[in-house]
PLY file of the C-alpha trace (Angstrom):
ply
format ascii 1.0
element vertex 285
property float x
property float y
property float z
element edge 284
property int vertex1
property int vertex2
end_header
0.00 0.00 0.00
2.83 2.41 0.90
4.61 1.60 -2.38
1.38 2.29 -4.25
1.07 5.58 -2.38
4.51 6.79 -3.51
4.09 5.63 -7.09
0.46 6.41 -7.83
-1.43 8.39 -5.22
1.02 11.11 -4.28
1.82 12.30 -7.85
-1.89 12.36 -8.74
-3.14 14.20 -5.67
-4.56 17.42 -7.14
-5.46 19.20 -3.88
-9.03 19.63 -5.15
-10.44 17.60 -2.26
-9.56 17.05 1.37
-7.80 13.79 2.17
-8.58 11.75 5.29
-5.84 9.26 6.22
-6.40 6.63 8.90
-3.73 4.61 10.67
-2.95 2.54 13.73
-0.33 5.02 14.98
-1.55 7.64 17.44
-0.27 10.66 15.50
1.51 11.59 12.28
4.98 11.68 13.86
4.64 8.00 14.77
4.04 6.90 11.16
6.93 4.70 10.02
6.75 5.49 6.30
8.53 8.79 5.70
6.77 9.31 2.35
3.35 9.27 4.00
4.47 11.28 7.02
6.09 13.98 4.88
3.12 14.15 2.51
0.60 14.62 5.32
2.71 17.33 6.94
3.33 19.17 3.66
-0.42 19.23 2.97
-1.65 19.71 6.53
-4.13 22.36 5.38
-5.91 19.78 3.18
-5.29 16.50 5.00
-6.62 15.09 8.25
-5.08 12.16 10.10
-7.21 9.86 12.28
-5.03 7.69 14.50
-5.48 4.58 16.63
-7.92 2.99 14.19
-7.94 0.26 11.58
-8.91 1.54 8.11
-11.37 -1.28 7.43
-13.13 -0.77 10.75
-13.27 2.99 10.14
-14.90 2.54 6.72
-17.44 0.06 8.11
-18.37 2.47 10.91
-18.65 5.31 8.39
-20.92 3.21 6.16
-23.14 2.45 9.15
-23.44 6.13 10.04
-24.41 6.84 6.42
-26.96 3.98 6.59
-25.42 2.13 3.63
-24.08 -0.92 5.43
-24.08 -3.76 4.71
-23.67 -3.31 0.91
-26.70 -4.34 -1.14
-24.75 -7.23 -2.65
-24.31 -8.77 0.81
-27.66 -7.60 2.16
-29.41 -9.79 -0.40
-27.39 -10.94 -3.44
-30.53 -12.25 -5.17
-32.30 -8.88 -5.28
-29.01 -7.19 -6.18
-28.52 -9.50 -9.19
-32.17 -9.10 -10.19
-31.69 -5.33 -10.34
-28.56 -5.75 -12.47
-30.38 -8.07 -14.88
-33.23 -5.58 -15.32
-30.97 -3.71 -17.75
-30.44 -6.79 -19.95
-32.79 -7.37 -22.89
-34.87 -10.62 -23.07
-33.05 -13.60 -24.56
-35.59 -16.04 -26.07
-34.26 -19.30 -27.51
-37.44 -20.43 -29.24
-40.16 -22.82 -28.07
-41.25 -20.03 -25.67
-38.09 -20.56 -23.65
-36.43 -17.41 -22.26
-33.41 -18.32 -20.15
-33.06 -14.79 -18.78
-36.70 -14.62 -17.70
-36.40 -17.99 -15.95
-33.31 -16.75 -14.14
-35.07 -13.53 -13.10
-38.01 -15.48 -11.67
-35.65 -17.76 -9.75
-33.75 -14.79 -8.29
-36.96 -12.98 -7.33
-38.23 -16.08 -5.53
-34.96 -16.53 -3.61
-34.67 -12.81 -2.94
-38.01 -12.74 -1.14
-36.36 -14.56 1.78
-34.34 -12.34 4.10
-30.70 -13.37 4.15
-29.54 -10.61 6.42
-32.05 -11.53 9.12
-30.53 -15.00 9.16
-27.08 -13.46 9.56
-28.24 -11.39 12.53
-29.75 -14.52 14.07
-26.47 -16.42 13.73
-24.61 -13.55 15.41
-27.13 -13.35 18.25
-27.10 -17.11 18.86
-23.30 -17.06 19.05
-23.32 -14.27 21.65
-26.51 -14.71 23.73
-25.19 -13.16 26.96
-22.58 -10.84 28.46
-20.55 -13.89 29.53
-20.32 -15.08 25.93
-18.57 -11.82 24.97
-15.87 -12.21 27.61
-12.45 -11.39 26.18
-13.80 -9.39 23.23
-12.72 -5.79 22.71
-15.31 -2.97 23.06
-15.57 -2.44 19.30
-16.47 -6.09 18.73
-19.07 -5.93 21.50
-20.59 -2.86 19.83
-20.86 -4.88 16.60
-22.74 -7.61 18.48
-25.15 -5.11 20.04
-25.65 -3.56 16.59
-26.79 -6.97 15.29
-29.26 -7.20 18.17
-30.61 -3.75 17.29
-31.03 -4.63 13.60
-32.87 -7.84 14.45
-35.08 -5.99 16.95
-36.01 -3.45 14.26
-37.08 -6.26 11.95
-39.20 -7.80 14.70
-40.86 -4.46 15.46
-41.70 -3.92 11.77
-43.32 -7.38 11.79
-45.37 -6.30 14.83
-43.59 -8.84 17.04
-43.41 -6.33 19.87
-42.75 -8.69 22.78
-39.89 -10.40 20.94
-38.47 -7.02 19.88
-38.38 -5.64 23.43
-36.94 -8.91 24.81
-34.09 -8.69 22.31
-33.30 -5.12 23.36
-33.23 -6.24 26.99
-30.69 -8.94 26.10
-28.58 -6.41 24.20
-28.51 -4.02 27.17
-27.36 -6.85 29.44
-24.37 -7.24 27.10
-23.65 -3.48 27.02
-25.90 -1.07 28.89
-23.91 1.95 27.66
-24.44 1.45 23.92
-26.07 4.65 22.64
-27.65 3.08 19.54
-29.36 0.35 21.54
-30.55 2.72 24.30
-31.88 5.27 21.84
-33.61 2.88 19.44
-35.15 0.82 22.24
-36.56 4.04 23.73
-37.95 5.16 20.37
-39.78 1.87 19.91
-41.11 1.89 23.47
-42.49 5.41 22.97
-44.04 4.66 19.59
-45.74 1.56 20.95
-46.84 3.25 24.20
-48.56 6.01 22.22
-50.65 3.36 20.48
-51.41 1.38 23.63
-51.36 4.22 26.24
-48.93 2.13 28.30
-47.39 4.47 30.90
-44.92 1.82 32.07
-43.34 1.69 28.61
-43.24 5.49 28.48
-41.49 5.76 31.86
-38.95 3.13 30.86
-38.29 4.97 27.59
-37.67 8.22 29.47
-35.07 6.52 31.67
-33.34 5.04 28.62
-33.24 8.43 26.91
-31.68 10.03 29.98
-28.86 7.47 29.88
-28.45 7.88 26.11
-28.21 11.68 26.43
-25.52 11.38 29.12
-23.48 9.34 26.64
-24.11 11.69 23.71
-25.88 14.92 24.75
-25.82 16.46 21.25
-28.18 14.04 19.48
-30.93 16.46 18.46
-33.68 13.97 17.61
-33.13 12.16 20.91
-33.38 15.50 22.70
-36.58 16.30 20.80
-38.18 13.02 21.86
-37.04 13.55 25.45
-38.58 17.03 25.60
-41.73 15.76 23.88
-42.26 13.23 26.68
-41.61 15.95 29.27
-44.21 18.16 27.54
-41.84 20.97 26.56
-43.18 21.90 23.11
-40.72 24.77 22.53
-37.59 22.63 23.08
-39.16 19.78 21.10
-39.70 22.07 18.11
-36.24 23.58 18.47
-34.45 20.24 18.43
-36.58 18.72 15.69
-35.79 21.63 13.41
-32.09 21.18 14.15
-32.40 17.49 13.34
-33.70 18.22 9.84
-31.76 15.38 8.28
-33.67 12.41 6.90
-31.25 9.98 8.59
-32.16 11.46 11.99
-35.71 10.12 11.89
-37.22 6.68 12.54
-39.87 5.13 10.33
-42.97 7.10 9.34
-45.28 5.08 11.58
-43.02 5.48 14.62
-42.59 9.21 14.00
-46.34 9.73 13.78
-46.96 7.64 16.90
-44.45 9.71 18.89
-45.58 13.19 17.85
-49.09 12.96 16.45
-50.77 12.79 19.84
-48.82 15.78 21.15
-50.39 18.50 18.96
-47.39 18.91 16.66
-49.07 17.90 13.40
-50.20 21.45 12.55
-46.68 22.84 12.33
-44.95 23.39 9.00
-41.80 21.45 9.93
-43.89 18.45 11.02
-45.55 18.27 7.60
-42.13 18.62 5.94
-40.73 15.66 7.87
-43.81 13.56 7.11
-43.37 14.23 3.39
-39.68 13.29 3.62
-40.53 10.01 5.32
-43.31 9.22 2.85
-40.79 9.42 0.02
-38.74 6.64 1.59
-40.14 3.28 2.61
-37.98 3.16 5.73
-35.30 5.53 6.91
-33.34 3.79 9.67
-32.54 5.77 12.77
0 1
1 2
2 3
3 4
4 5
5 6
6 7
7 8
8 9
9 10
10 11
11 12
12 13
13 14
14 15
15 16
16 17
17 18
18 19
19 20
20 21
21 22
22 23
23 24
24 25
25 26
26 27
27 28
28 29
29 30
30 31
31 32
32 33
33 34
34 35
35 36
36 37
37 38
38 39
39 40
40 41
41 42
42 43
43 44
44 45
45 46
46 47
47 48
48 49
49 50
50 51
51 52
52 53
53 54
54 55
55 56
56 57
57 58
58 59
59 60
60 61
61 62
62 63
63 64
64 65
65 66
66 67
67 68
68 69
69 70
70 71
71 72
72 73
73 74
74 75
75 76
76 77
77 78
78 79
79 80
80 81
81 82
82 83
83 84
84 85
85 86
86 87
87 88
88 89
89 90
90 91
91 92
92 93
93 94
94 95
95 96
96 97
97 98
98 99
99 100
100 101
101 102
102 103
103 104
104 105
105 106
106 107
107 108
108 109
109 110
110 111
111 112
112 113
113 114
114 115
115 116
116 117
117 118
118 119
119 120
120 121
121 122
122 123
123 124
124 125
125 126
126 127
127 128
128 129
129 130
130 131
131 132
132 133
133 134
134 135
135 136
136 137
137 138
138 139
139 140
140 141
141 142
142 143
143 144
144 145
145 146
146 147
147 148
148 149
149 150
150 151
151 152
152 153
153 154
154 155
155 156
156 157
157 158
158 159
159 160
160 161
161 162
162 163
163 164
164 165
165 166
166 167
167 168
168 169
169 170
170 171
171 172
172 173
173 174
174 175
175 176
176 177
177 178
178 179
179 180
180 181
181 182
182 183
183 184
184 185
185 186
186 187
187 188
188 189
189 190
190 191
191 192
192 193
193 194
194 195
195 196
196 197
197 198
198 199
199 200
200 201
201 202
202 203
203 204
204 205
205 206
206 207
207 208
208 209
209 210
210 211
211 212
212 213
213 214
214 215
215 216
216 217
217 218
218 219
219 220
220 221
221 222
222 223
223 224
224 225
225 226
226 227
227 228
228 229
229 230
230 231
231 232
232 233
233 234
234 235
235 236
236 237
237 238
238 239
239 240
240 241
241 242
242 243
243 244
244 245
245 246
246 247
247 248
248 249
249 250
250 251
251 252
252 253
253 254
254 255
255 256
256 257
257 258
258 259
259 260
260 261
261 262
262 263
263 264
264 265
265 266
266 267
267 268
268 269
269 270
270 271
271 272
272 273
273 274
274 275
275 276
276 277
277 278
278 279
279 280
280 281
281 282
282 283
283 284
């Protein structure tokens, strides 16, 4: 990689875009390759070094934050291949036989079965408790809790509420300081409690949000939900407007369940968010 950098990347760097370089060393001075070290220092106004991190792990975490992980090919290769084949013209061989059409039908049938859910299940079965994660580093434990969260989301969307909440409880026993798990569990508790008028779920959600906000106090949508439960309409509006990014919101149904019963639906920003969510089948939180 370092040889490729000297031969190919460095001469072609045009300074038109910022460059982010990740490495396992804590800072630039600790980098062993002089060519990389010198390049980053010479272009310090355009480059940014992130230390103490593996590049692959960094890119995976970035993809998760951008809600594009796992890649579609791995999420469900059958639907991915079906989409690629949609650009290919029919290929009849006579006798009403169209090999391409037969292949499409086969891929569509196989693609209707969720592969990724099976992968989450395998992960969860391998690590069913805190004890089973003994010896793992914190990053790996976060990956396990992430799988629990993804599976719980699927269960909630299938209206398997009891199973969804039980899975979140298991995840919190593994790591009770994971912001994603705390936040998303609270969101689902609130959305469901608004439909069922279950105060116990609402109280539990409020406690989870308090913990989540101690971990990351700048999450604007989480703050908006917290203030909504507390009945502070001004702070709810303020934080929801700041969180005007489609990736900040849960699904349309959950969003409506949280805010619809709190007299927010007449505001302009509420209608804007609803329209954004209606344009996308599901925008993960």
